N, C-alpha and C positions, 0 to 999 in steps of 0.2 A: 504494500500500500504506500502510495506517496502522499504524505501529509505535509502541506506547506508550512514553513515556519515564518514568523513575522520578519525575521532578518532577510530571508529569501525574497519575500514579497516586497519589502521596502527597497531591496537592491534593484528590483524590476520597476520600481516606481508605482507599485500597486498597493491598494489597501483592502483588507477583507471587510465583509459586511459585519462579521462577528468573530470575536476571538474565542476559541474553544480552550477553556482552562481545564487542563487534564487532572491536576491534583496528584498528591503522592500515591494514593491507592491506585488510581487509574494508570499511573506511570510504572510503578514498581511491583504491585501485587499481581501475581499471575492470574488470579481469578478476575480481578477488576480490569485487567488489560483486555479481557474479552468484551467487557462492557464498553470500553473506550473504542475498540474496533467496531463494535456493532453501531455505536453512535456515529462514528466517522463514515461507515458504510451508508447510513441514512443520509447524512449531509451530502455525500458524493452523489447518491441517487437523485436527491431532490435538487441538486445543483446550487447549493449554497456556497458562496465565496467565504471561506473560513481560513484561519491559520492558528497555529499554536505557538507558544513562546519557545518550546523545546528546552534546550539547556539553560535558557535564561529564566525559566520558571522555577521559583523556589516554593517551598511549602508556604501556605498562607499564614502560618503561625497559629492556627486554631488550637492544635494540641498543646502547644507551649503555653498559651494564655489560659486554657482550661485547667492546666496542671499548676498554674500559679506563677509561671515564669514570664512576667509582664515585659521585662527587659528584652528577652529573646524575641517575644512576639513583635515588639515595636521595631526591632532591628530588621526582622524578616519582612514585616509589612512595609517599612520605608523602602527597602531594596526593591520589592515588587512594584510599589507605587512609582518609583523612579523609572523603572523599565516600562510600565504601562503608560505613564504620562509621556515618556520619551517617544513612544510610538503613536501617541495621540489616540489611544484606545477609547472608544465610546461605549461599545456593547460587548458584554462577556456572557457566554453560556457555559455552564458546568454541569457535570453529571453527579457531583457530590454536594449534598446539602450542607456539609460542614464548610466547604469552600464557599458555597453560595451565601451562607449566612454571614461569614466573615467579610467577604468582599462587599456584600450589599449593605450590611449594617454597621460594620466596625471600621472599614477603611475610610469612609468619608471624613471622620474626625481627624484623620492623619493626612488628609489631602488627596485621597483617592476616590473620585466621584465618577461612577460608571453606572450604566444601565446593566444590571446583573439579572440573568434569567436562569432558572433551573431547567434541566432538560425535560422535566415532566411538562412544564408550561410551554416550552419551546415545541415539543412534539405535538401537544394539543393544538397549538396555533397552526402547525403545518397540516395537521389532519383537518382542522376547521377550514383551512384555505383550499383543501382538496389537493394539496401537493404530495401527500403521502397516499398512495393507492395500495389497497390490499389485494392479494390474490384470492379470488373466490371465497370471500368471507374470512380468509386468514387461516394460518396453519393451526391455530389453537381453537378454531370454531367449536362452540358448544362445550369446551372443557371447563371444569370447575376451577376457578382461580380465586385465591384470597389475596388481598393487598395489605401489606404491613406499612403503617404510617411511620415515616422517619420523624423523630422529634423535631429536628431542625427544619424540616419542611412543613410539618403540620403545626404543632403548638407554637414554634418560634416564628413562623412566617405565614401561618394561616393558609397553606396550600393543601387543600384536601380534594378538591374537585378535579384538578388537571390530571393527576395520574389515573384516577378512576375513569375519566372521559376517554383517556388513551386506551385503557383496557376494554371499555365498552365498544370502541371502534373495531376491536379485534373480534367482536361477535362471540365473546366468551360469557360464561355464566359466573358473574361476580358474587362471591359469598363473603359476607363480612364476619370478622371475628367478634366475639362479645364485646371486647374492648377495642374500639376503633375510633378513628377521627380524633377529636379533642380529648377523648378518654382513652386513647391508645396507650399500650404499654411499651416503654422503651426496650430496645433489643439488648441494651447493656453496654454499647460501645461509645456512647457520647461522653463528653467531659474528659477527654484524653484516656478514657478507660480502655480504649483499643490497644493501648501500649503498656498496660500494666496488669498485674493479676488482681482479681477482685478480692474484696475483704471476705472474711469467713462468714458463712451463713448456712442455711439448710439446703438451698438449691441455687443454681446459677440462673440469673435473670433471663438469659437467652434460652435456656431449656424451658422455662416457664412460658415464655412468649411463643416458642416453637410449638409447644403442646397445644396452645390456644389455636394456632394456625392449623395443626393437624386435625384438631377436633372438627373443623369445618368440612373435612372430607375432600379438600381441594387437592388436585394433582400438581398444581403449581402455586408456589408462594411467590408473589410478585413484590419486588422491592424497588426503591428508587434511590438507593444509597449504598455505596460499596461496603461501608462498615456494617450496615444492617444485613447485607448479603452474606458477609462472613459469619456473623453471629447466628443467623437463621440456618445457614448451611451446617454449622457445628451442631446446632440443635437437632437437625434432621439426622445427621450422622449418629448422634447420641441415641436416637430412637431406632437406629438401623433401618431407616426408611429411604436411603439414597436411591434405591431402585424405583420406588413408587412416587416419590415427591421431589420435584425440581425447584430450586430457588433461582429465579431469573430476574434480571433487571428489566424494567419496562422497555428500555432501548433494545435489549436482545429479543424481546417478544415482538416488537415492531419490525426490527430488521429481518427476522425469520418469516414474517407474514407479508412483507412487501412484494409487490409485483415489480419486475425489472423495468 
């Protein structure tokens, strides 16, 4: 796959319609790389002019700030803002709610003002505009799918409808967990928890959340966050259900269902 970088585009005197912020998980985590590829496949098929920062992209600093290292967060943020402002970036799309929340809500006070869109909203817009076309009702037509709300997408930024609208466009049977939307249960990887062991308790929060998803009888657990994806996948493995239940990002579901 050829993914253009901002440096390449600027060298040609071109500028993208949107900057795709890949994020740490989407860059380095083998599972999340598949989500990145799926999203890029969609952008290519739809004909969106996009670019990534590539080696110039640093972590947004979200885990550092959540873990209490404010100094490191500000250093990372300032470096990213310098790069983004240097390229005159106006619009950013990202497949990670953590990056989305930080870029959208925490960068402005440090001088980074951009229109930031999460890929759930972006995909919904493309579907609404008729730019994403599905093959004969989609690959997942009629399948039972449950959607897990990411905390940073839902409670933090009030985005509940977009991912569900995307799933409805796939012609699937959407089944909700008992705890969903603003009452959804965290998967356990927010607040820098992705990078540390949890405190002692009777059960792991991701096991509890996965059990709620499995109770719906869905064959696919849809997520819109790479951290949620990891946590729910671990929960499915803990239940020895890898053969029966798949954890997939909404971008992967769309990419698999698109007509060429």
